[in-house]
N, C-alpha and C positions, 0 to 999 in steps of 0.2 A: 962387457953387457951389449949390447946390438942395439946398431943406431933406429932402428925399424922393426916393427913389428905389421902383422898379416892383419888386413880391416876384418878378416873376419874372425880374429884371436881379438880385436878388440873390445875393450869392456862397454856395456850396452849401453852406460848412460851418454858415449861419446859421442857428440851431433857429426857423426861422418858418415860417407855412402861407403856401405861394405862394396859394393862392384864396379865393375870401370876402372878404378884400380887396384894395387895389389898390396903396395904399404902404407903405411902412415908413421907418422915420428915419434916413437918411444920416448917420452920424459925421464930426468933426470932422477933419482928418489928425492925425495923434500917432505913438505910441510903436510902434501895428499896423496891416500893413497891412487893408487892407480882409478880405482870406482868412482873417486872426487874431482879430479885431477887430469892436464892431459898438456900437451908442450905448447909453450908460447907458438909451435910453428906454426900447431893444428890450429889452436887457436888464431892465427892471423889470415892464414888461411883457410880454413874449413867453418868457425865459429865466424868472424866476424868478417870476411869475405875483401880484405882491404889489398890481399899479395894474395898472388897467382902462383908464386914459385916458392919453395926455400932459399931461391937466391936474392927473389927480393924481399922476402922476411929477414933475412940477414942486414940488406941496407936500410930498411926501417932499423932495426936493434942499432946500428953502427954510428944513427943519428943522435943517439940515446933520446928519443922522444916517446918511450915505451915507460912507463911508468909500475910497477904492480906494489900495491899498499904503501906509494908514495917511496918507491925505491926505483929505479933503474936499472932496467934489464937489458944485458944483451946478450944472452944464450936463448939461443935459440930450441934446445932442450929444455930450458929453465920449468918448472911445473909450476901451473896454474889453477888456480881451484876455487872449491863453493867459498862463498862469502868473498872469494878475493876483489878486492876494488883495481881496477888496469885502467889506465888515464894516459889517451894517444892526446899528445899535446899540442901537434902541428893544425890533428884535426877536430884541437878545443873539445874532446867529447870525454868523458868517463861510463864505467861499466863494470856492475857487479855478476860477478860468477854467481847463478841459480840455479836450480833446479824446477823442471816442470812436474806436474804432475800426472806423464809418463814416465817420467824417471829419467830427463833428459838433460843434460847441461847446457845450459844457455844465459846468453848477456846478457842484461839488462841494462840500458841507461840510467843513471839517475843520473842527480844533480843537486847545487847547495850541500847542505849541513851535512846527506846522507852519506855524498862523496871523500867525507870524513871520518867514516865510521867502518870499522871492519870490527864482525863478533867472531869472537873464537870462543871457545868452550876449554874450561877445566876439567882439563882430564886426569890430573892428580895434582897429590901435597907432598912435599920435605920439609922435614922442620931442620934449620942447621943453627946447632947449638940453641942457648935458652932460648933467646929474644928475639930470631927472624923466622920466615917459613918460607920457604920458595914453592909457589906457585905454576906447577907445568900447565903449560895452554896447548890444546891441539893441535896450533899453527906452527908448535916445534918453539913459540916464547916460552922464558920464565920468567916472572916477577917475582921480586924481595919484598915480604911486606914485614912489619912489625907486630901486627894483627891478626888474629885467623877469622876473617872475614866470608872468604868465600869457601864454598863444598863443592866437592865433585860434582857434575853438572850443573852447573852452573854455566852463565853464558854470560859472558864481557864482554863489551863495546868500546872499542879501544880508539883513542885518535889517531889518525896512522900518522901525523905530523909531530904528534909529543912526545906518542904511546903510549897516555895517559888513559886511565882508566874511567869512561864517562858517564856509564850506568853501567844497572848489572840487572841481570833479571834471572830467576828461579826457579828452576825444573818442580814446578809446584800448579797443586790443582788451580782453575783458572790459568795459567798461561799459554800463549798462543806460541804454537811450534809448526815445525815443519819436520818431515822424516827423512834422515839423509839415509835407512840402510832397509831393507830388510824386505818382505811380499811389498807393505801399503809405500812404499820410499819416493821421495817427489809429493805425497800427501800435504793438508795443512790441516791444520784444526786446533782445538782446545781442551787440556787437558781435563779432563771428568772426573778421573779419579786413579791413585796411586794408591797400585796392592804390591810392593814385594821389588822386584825387578821387573813389574810390569805395568802397563799406564792404559789408562780408558781415556781413548782418542775421539772429541765430536766432531764432526765435520761440520761445513758452513750450511749445509743442508740439511743439520741434525742427525747423519746416519753416524751410527756407536761402532767401534770394533776396536780389539786390544791389540795391542803390539808390545815390547821388550822396550822397557825404560831408556836404553839407551841407544836407539835409535832416535832419538826426537832430542831434537836441537831447538832449547829455546828460543826466540826471537821477538819477544814484545809479554808484557803482563796480561794484560787485557785485549789489546791489539797493539800490530807488530812495529817496528822500530825499524825497519827497513824496508822498503815497498818487495810485499811478495812478487811472484806473476800472477794474473790473469789469464783463465786458459778460456 
């Protein structure tokens, strides 16, 4: 795989300048798609603007002061993406990667209890023998449970220190959501109705539109459990 990608060919969700420079760092495959994630190199240079060159990025990472979801990262091509928690220990700042209503990835500074929460969606389930069920999560993690408490599409809010499930939000009528793909990517609202694989979304200004259920990521029951971006 090539280390770089032409900026003109980069996903439209990346917050980078298309002109002036030709190349941008291509991330390793990981827990995010290219639409929802970018390299640590791009994060520190283009999004957070705390490094001017890849050399500076390597120096920062070698100091072991950058954590993603509680894990120290040293690889410049590590993929960081939607809803990840990025902690800069030296700067004493923590960010969550969010998406604007224009469908662009953006860092959002967070603090307190929210900085310990990582939302991830149930992508599938696998039965392990008679009594155990493996819950496959969208960020690549797996949980093994004795009870079948979770459904595909549910959002689990994990504690990044312990890995335990703090809260569960089901994708159902009244749930607060953000759309992570499709024509309305980045839009937020509440589920007004569900019909098969389609949902009706009501925005904060009371507008209604229909989209695919698979595009919706539940972030709260009536109100979001994490801070959303204010446009």
